[in-house]
N, C-alpha and C positions, 0 to 999 in steps of 0.2 A: 261335511262337504263332500259332493261326489265329483269324481274325475273321469274325463274321457280323453285318451290320448289321440292326438292329430298329428300327421306328418306334413310338413311344408318344405318341399325341396330337400327332404332327407333328414333335416333335423327334427327332433321330437318336441312337440309342444302339448300343453294340456288345455282343455276346457273344463272350467270348473263351474258346477251349478250347485245352488243349495236347495234342498227341499223346504217347501213352505210349512210353516208351523201352523197347524190348525188350531184356532182359538176354541177353548172349552170352557164353559161356565161351571163344569162340574169338578174341575181341577182345583185343589187347594193351593192357594198363592201364599208364598212366603216372601216378606221383604227382608233382605239381607244387606247390611252395611259391611263393606271390606275395606281395608286399608293397604296401600303400597308404599312400603317403606324401602328407601334406597340408601346403600352406603357410598363411601367416598369413592369407590371403585366402580360405582354403577350396578351393582349387584342388588337384587330385590330379595326381601325376605319372604320364604313360604314356610308353611307349617303342614306337617302331615297328621292327617285324621287318625287319632288312636283307636285301639281296640275297643270294642263296644258301641261305637258311633256308626250310623249309617256310612257307607262307602269308606270304611276303614282302609288306611293304606294310601289313599289319594292324597296328593299334595294340594294345597289351597293358599289364597292370600288370607291373612288372619282377619276375623271379623265374626258377626254373627247376626242374629234376628233383631230387626227393629221392634222395640216393645210398643205397646198402645199408647197413643199421644206422645210419643218420645220424638224430639227433632232428630234429623238425619245425622248432623254433625255430633250432637249428643249420644247418639247410639254409637257411632263410630269410637268416640273417645271412650265411652264404657267399656266396649268391647275390647278395646286394646289394652285398657287398664287391667281388666279380668284376665286377659290371655297372656299379656306380655309384661305386665307390671311397669307400664310406661304412662306418662301423661302427654297426650297430644297438645301442643301448642299452636300449630299451623297445619292446615290441610285445604286442599281445594278439590272440587269434584273432577273426575277424570273421565268416567264413562257410566252411563246407566241404561240397562237393557234386561230384558226378559229372557230366561232360558226355561224350556219345557222339558221336564223328565216324563217318564211315562205315567207317574201317579202324582205329580205335583208341579207346580210352576214357581220358579225363583226370580223375584224382582231384585236384580243385582244393582246395588248402588256404590260404586266404586270410587274411592277417594286417594289422591296422592298426598301422602303425608311429607311435608317438607321440614317440619322441626317438631322434635319431642324430647322430653325430659325422662331419665331414669335408665337403668341397665336392663337391657331386654333379656327376659328369662321366661321359659315356658312354665306357665302356671297351672295348665291342665293336663299334664302328662303327654304333651304332644311334642314330637320332634321338630326342630327348627334347622333351616338351612338358608345360607345366603347363596343365590343362584344367579348367574349371568341371564340377561334377557333372552340371548339367542339360545340358550339351553332350556328355557322353560317347557317347550314342547316335548322334550324328551324325557322329563321326569315323572310323568304320570300325573298332570294336573286333573283335577275335577272337571268334567266335560263343561259345567257351567262357567268355569274360570278361563277357559282357553282364549276367549275373545278379548280379554284384559291385555294379553301379550301382544295383540296387534297394536292397541292403544299405546303401549310402552315403546314400541318400535318407531312410532310416528312423532315427529316434531310438533311444537306448538304452533308453528307458522310454516306456510308455503308461499314463497314468492312466485308470482307468475310473470313471464317475460312480458314487457310492455306491449300493448296492442297497436301503439301507433307505430307509423313506418318510420324504422330506424335501421341503419345498415347492420350488416352482419358484423363488420369491424367494430362498430360502436356497441354492439351486444356483446361481443367477446370480451371487450374492455370492462364491461360491467361485470362479467362473470368473473374477472380476476379478483372482484371484491365480494365473492360470493361467501367468504367466511363471515360476513356481516349479516347474512340472511339466514342462517341456521342451516339444517341438513338437506333440505330439498328445495329444488327449483323446478317449476313446470315449464318446459321449453315449448312455448306456443307462438307459431308463426303464421298467422291466417294468410291463406292464399298461396304460401310457398309450396314448390313441388319437392317431391320426395328426394330427388338428387340434391337439391339445394339443402334440405333439411339434413341430409347425411353428412355433406360438406361442413355445415355449421357444427354437427355433432362432433365431428373429427377434430375441428378447431377447438371446441370446447374441452377436449380432453386434457390438453396440456394445461389450459387455464385453470381447471379445477383441481388440478393434482394436488396443489398446496393449500387448497381450502378445506378439503374433507366433505365439500358439498357434492350431491349428486343429482341427476336429472330424472324428472318424469317427462316422457316423450308424449306430446298432446296429439291426439288424433284418433283415427282408425287403428285398433290393435292388428286387424288382419294385414293392413297395408304396411304397417311398422314391421311386423314379424317377417313378412315376405321381403321386405327391402333389406332388413338385417340379415336375414338367411340367405341372401344372393351375394353377400359380401365375401371375400377371402377369409378364410378361417382366422388367420393371425388379426386381421383388422376387426373381425367380428368379436374375437376375445378382448381386443384393446378397448373397443367402445363399450362392451359390457362392463368394464370397470367403472364407468361413470353413469351408466344407466341404472336407476333404482326401480323403474317401472313404467308403465304406461298410464296417462290419464286420458280417458275417453269422454266425449259427449255421450250422454246415456243412449242415444239413438243408435250408436254403434254397439251396443252390448246385445248380441244376437247369438243364435246358435252356431253362428260361423266365427265368433269371436274366439280367439285363441291367445294364450299368454305362455311365456316361456316356463319350462318345467320347474326351474329353480324356484323353490319356495320363497326365497327371500325378496323375490320381486313383487312390488305392489302393483295393483289394478286400481285405479281411481275412475270415478264417474262424476260428471257434473249434472246436478239435478236442480229442480226447480219446484217440485211438488211431491205429494206423498206417492203418487203412482210411479214416478220416476225413481225415487228411493226404493220401493219395493222391487223395481226392476234391477236396480244395482245390487240389492242383496240376493236376488234369485239368480244372477249370473255371476256371483262370487267376487264382487267388488271388495277390496281390502278397506276402501275408505270412500267418502263422497264429499264434494263440494255442494253446498246449498245456499241458494240466494236468488235474486239479490235480497239482501237483508235490508240495506237502507238505499236511499236514492244516490246513484253514482254519477260522476261527470260524463261518462259515455251515454247514459240515458237520462239527460236532464227532464225534470217534470214528470218522470215515472216513479211514484213511491215504491219502496221496497216492501217485503212481507211484514218488516218488523220483528222486534225479539219474541214477542209473544207468540206469533205464528211460527217462527222458527223453533221454539221450545216445544210446541204442540206437534211438530213434525217429527222431531228427534227423539222424543221421549219413547222409551222402550226399544229402540232400534238396537239390534246386535252389530252395529257397525259405527266406527268413528266417524263423525260429520264436522267439517270445516265450514264456518260461517264466512260468507264472501259477500261483496258488494258495498262499497262505501265505508270499509272498515280499516283501521290501523292498529298499531300496537297498543294503543290506549284503550282498545275495546277488547283486550284479551281477558280481562277479569270479568267483563260482562258476558263474553261468549262462554267461558267455562261455567259460570253460574247458570246460564240457560242450557247447558247440556252439550257444548261444543267441544271437540278435541282441541279446537284452536281456531285461527282465523287464516284465510288466504287472501292475496291482494295482488293487484296488477301494479298500482302505484306507490302505495304508502309504505311498502317494506324495503324498497330499493334505496341505497343511499343517495342522499341529495346532492352531493358533489363527487 
């Protein structure tokens, strides 16, 4: 990822863009299955490539090559048995994408392993290490594995604030129950001016403190950054405690787009087709929404793209993608199977009472 710094009223921001990968029919393509194992403390298991292997010394998620005519889950189970001496009982797809090296291309098929049997031990002379997700970027991961860390930082669901006209007071009351929603909430208030949104954001700070949830600010990144930058420093820092990032309609992703320099902030993009997904990747989005997948109450009579088309669009993308449009928690298993990070929803993820 490339970065260029930009100053807005004295604070430093960065614009990040990604070079496009040129597809080549001459590159050898390797299909790899890898597993993410997590302990009770939230640490994930990584292994160090031993001497004698290509790229020795780099850390990676355990796994290996898919054999001819082998099913993906079977490949994962076999590799973890051979490398770690464990039997996989339960796992689900996490992210699948391609990474291009100079001489070959890796098709990475990454699974999140939720249950296994046996005592983990290194069976191929590799070093093993349990590592916090926040520390993964610092240990020297294989270049092909770095995108997995983004998927691990993101939750399974993102609730979007209701589009219907409700008062700020009602919305703040809803945020007090944000602990029921997961880690991220997209704060979307169509038609609201920046001053009103900042006031709402300030009110949300106190409501979210006890929940652990954080906000994605919906809108133009340039406008949001300028508005935040104009605040007194103490208030700016206070609001930053509850801001996880910015979620932008893809039309706002231009060379004028900026994002805060802190690497932990997310940049999301709302997408509807392949061209918009490509734009999101080009301008350094952390994740994307893609939809509508199914028909929604807000657009009656307009069919969604369907799960098959969703899967076609997200396959091989180096970007976690949330399915959105007519979906609820009951659709999570389907979304994972179709290559999604999870689901986003305006109605179904909010508490009913």
